[in-house]
C-alpha positions in Angstrom: 47.1 26.9 10.5 48.4 25.2 13.6 46.8 21.8 14.3 45.1 20.6 17.4 47.6 18.8 19.6 46.6 16.0 22.1 49.1 14.8 24.7 48.6 12.0 27.2 49.8 13.2 30.7 51.5 10.8 33.2 48.3 10.7 35.3 46.3 9.4 32.3 44.5 12.7 31.5 44.6 14.2 28.1 46.0 17.7 27.4 44.3 19.2 24.3 45.7 22.3 22.7 43.5 24.1 20.3 44.7 27.2 18.4 42.4 30.1 19.0 42.5 33.9 18.7 40.6 36.2 21.0 39.4 39.5 19.7 37.0 42.2 20.8 33.8 42.2 19.0 31.9 45.5 18.5 28.6 43.8 18.4 28.7 42.0 21.8 30.1 42.4 25.2 33.2 40.4 25.9 35.4 38.4 23.6 34.8 36.3 20.6 36.6 33.0 20.0 37.8 32.3 16.5 39.3 29.0 15.5 42.7 29.0 14.0 45.8 31.2 14.5 45.7 34.9 14.7 45.3 36.6 11.3 48.3 37.6 9.3 49.2 41.3 10.0 48.7 42.2 6.3 45.2 40.8 6.3 44.3 42.6 9.5 45.7 45.9 8.1 43.7 45.4 4.9 40.5 44.7 6.8 41.0 47.7 9.1 41.7 49.9 6.0 38.6 48.7 4.2 36.4 49.1 7.3 37.6 52.7 7.8 37.0 53.4 4.1 33.5 51.9 4.2 32.6 54.0 7.3 34.1 57.1 5.7 32.1 56.6 2.5 28.8 56.0 4.5 29.4 59.0 6.7 30.2 61.3 3.8 27.0 60.1 2.0 25.0 60.9 5.1 26.5 64.4 5.2 26.0 65.0 1.4 22.4 63.9 1.5 21.7 66.2 4.4 20.7 63.4 6.8 23.2 64.5 9.4 24.8 67.9 10.2 28.5 67.0 9.9 31.5 65.3 11.5 30.7 66.5 15.0 27.2 65.1 14.8 28.4 61.7 13.6 31.1 61.7 16.3 28.5 62.4 19.0 26.2 59.6 17.6 28.9 56.9 17.6 30.7 58.1 20.7 34.0 58.8 19.0 36.3 61.7 18.6 35.6 64.2 15.7 39.1 63.5 14.5 38.3 59.8 14.1 35.4 60.6 11.9 37.3 63.2 9.8 40.2 60.7 9.3 37.8 58.0 8.0 36.0 60.5 5.7 39.4 61.6 4.4 40.0 58.1 3.0 37.1 58.8 0.5 39.6 61.0 -1.4 41.7 58.0 -2.5 41.8 57.1 -6.1 39.6 54.2 -7.4 42.8 52.4 -8.5 44.2 52.4 -4.9 40.9 51.3 -3.5 40.5 48.5 -6.1 44.0 47.2 -5.3 43.2 47.1 -1.6 40.0 45.3 -2.2 41.8 42.7 -4.4 44.3 42.1 -1.5 47.1 43.9 -3.2 47.6 46.2 -0.3 50.3 48.8 -1.3 53.1 49.4 1.1 52.1 52.1 3.6 48.4 51.8 2.9 46.5 51.3 6.1 43.8 53.0 8.0 46.6 55.1 9.6 47.1 56.6 6.1 44.3 59.1 6.9 46.5 60.6 9.6 48.9 61.8 6.9 48.4 64.4 4.2 47.0 62.7 1.1 47.6 64.5 -2.2 44.4 65.6 -4.1 45.8 64.4 -7.4 45.2 60.7 -8.0 48.4 60.6 -10.1 50.3 61.9 -7.1 48.6 59.4 -4.8 49.7 56.5 -7.1 53.3 57.8 -7.1 53.1 58.0 -3.3 51.4 54.7 -2.5 51.8 52.3 -5.5 55.5 52.1 -5.4 56.7 48.7 -6.6 
């Protein structure tokens, strides 16, 4: 993490540089200020993947329990495209081994929330061959 830097200017004023990252927050209007430098790309990809997976699992459970009609109903409720919902739900088909590795921070190459845009094999063995390449 980058440190705070203080420089005295010729006119006697102090110039203080504080590392921050600005990001959109879904819970409030505007931007949120976070101290420190922007997150590592791998961490951000992992977080996006886990968020998409969690949403997909929740939405699939709502459909399975009959609480909601289907993908189009969810899309209408959250104000998103039906494809967005379907892609998130598709992530629920991933093997427990792959999900466990992602949770532990061992994000396999090519594993991101964009994975759901691709064809995912039904077989967990085939998924492992595709995604858990060392």
